[in-house]
C-alpha positions in Angstrom: -29.6 16.7 9.8 -28.5 13.3 8.9 -27.3 12.8 5.1 -29.8 11.1 2.9 -28.7 8.2 1.4 -27.7 7.5 -2.1 -27.8 4.2 -3.8 -24.6 4.9 -5.8 -22.0 7.3 -6.4 -23.0 11.2 -8.0 -22.1 12.9 -10.9 -19.9 14.6 -9.3 -18.3 11.2 -7.8 -18.6 9.7 -11.2 -16.5 12.3 -12.1 -13.7 11.3 -9.5 -13.6 8.0 -10.6 -13.4 8.2 -13.7 -10.4 10.6 -13.0 -9.2 7.5 -11.0 -9.9 4.6 -13.3 -7.7 7.2 -16.4 -5.0 8.5 -14.1 -4.4 5.2 -11.1 -3.7 6.3 -8.1 -3.9 10.2 -7.2 -3.9 12.7 -4.4 -6.8 14.9 -4.1 -4.6 17.4 -5.7 -4.0 15.6 -8.6 -7.5 14.6 -9.0 -8.7 18.2 -8.3 -6.3 19.5 -11.5 -7.6 17.3 -13.7 -11.5 18.6 -12.6 -10.5 22.0 -13.1 -9.7 20.8 -17.1 -13.4 20.3 -17.7 -15.2 23.1 -15.0 -13.8 24.8 -12.2 -13.3 23.5 -8.5 -11.9 24.5 -5.2 -9.6 21.9 -3.9 -11.2 21.9 -0.2 -14.6 20.9 -2.1 -12.9 18.0 -3.8 -11.4 16.8 -0.8 -14.9 17.3 0.9 -16.1 15.0 -1.9 -13.1 12.5 -1.5 -13.6 12.1 2.3 -17.5 11.6 1.5 -16.6 9.0 -0.9 -14.3 7.2 1.3 -17.0 7.0 3.8 -19.4 5.3 1.2 -16.7 3.0 0.1 -16.2 4.6 -3.5 -13.0 5.2 -3.1 -9.8 3.5 -0.7 -7.4 6.3 1.1 -3.7 4.9 1.7 -2.9 7.7 4.3 0.6 5.7 5.7 2.6 8.3 3.3 2.1 12.1 4.3 0.1 12.6 0.7 -3.2 10.5 1.1 -3.4 8.8 -2.1 -6.4 7.5 -3.3 -7.7 4.6 -5.8 -11.3 3.6 -7.2 -12.6 0.7 -4.2 -14.6 -1.2 -6.9 -13.6 -1.2 -10.8 -15.0 0.6 -13.9 -17.1 -1.9 -15.2 -18.6 -3.2 -11.6 -19.5 0.8 -10.4 -21.2 0.8 -14.4 -23.2 -2.2 -14.0 -24.2 -0.6 -10.5 -25.4 2.7 -12.1 -27.0 0.8 -15.3 -29.4 -1.5 -13.0 -30.3 1.1 -10.4 -31.2 3.0 -14.0 -33.2 0.3 -14.8 -35.1 -0.3 -11.9 -35.7 3.7 -11.4 -36.6 4.8 -14.6 -37.5 2.1 -17.0 -39.9 -0.1 -14.5 -36.5 -3.0 -15.1 -37.0 -2.9 -18.6 -34.0 -4.1 -20.3 -35.5 -3.2 -24.0 -37.0 0.2 -22.8 -33.4 1.6 -21.6 -31.7 0.0 -25.1 -34.6 1.7 -27.0 -33.8 5.0 -25.3 -30.0 4.7 -25.2 -30.1 4.1 -29.2 -32.7 6.7 -30.0 -30.7 9.2 -27.2 -27.5 9.7 -29.6 -25.8 9.2 -33.0 -24.3 5.7 -32.9 -21.3 5.3 -35.2 -21.3 2.3 -37.7 -18.7 0.8 -35.3 -20.9 1.1 -32.1 -23.5 -0.4 -34.2 -21.7 -3.4 -35.3 -20.2 -4.3 -32.0 -24.3 -3.8 -30.5 -24.9 -6.6 -33.4 -22.3 -8.8 -32.3 -22.9 -8.8 -28.6 -26.4 -9.6 -29.2 -25.8 -12.3 -31.8 -23.4 -13.5 -29.0 -26.1 -13.5 -26.8 -28.5 -15.4 -28.5 -26.2 -18.1 -29.2 -25.3 -17.8 -33.1 
């Protein structure tokens, strides 16, 4: 059976990418140990996910040494932009207004976050 094409990383892949962004280049064992701090994940499961991520171009594998070292293929910011863009198109029919309104109403926003959002909006308006 052919694997279904996925547009962007899955939730588990995003978990792995977050570990790599935070910790830097890592082995499968190092990633697996970090994943186990949140939820028990078998080593072979982590290995398979990272092999799939390599095939998808999400991570790069340096296999010149005994231990394979994995690094993210793209930055956290680029990945976030891709995920938000996909979400915007698929769930909000391309409406940034609907996305922002839903995001602001979904969780409590700290005064600091709100101030950053206001500042960004002011900059976008050219004030």
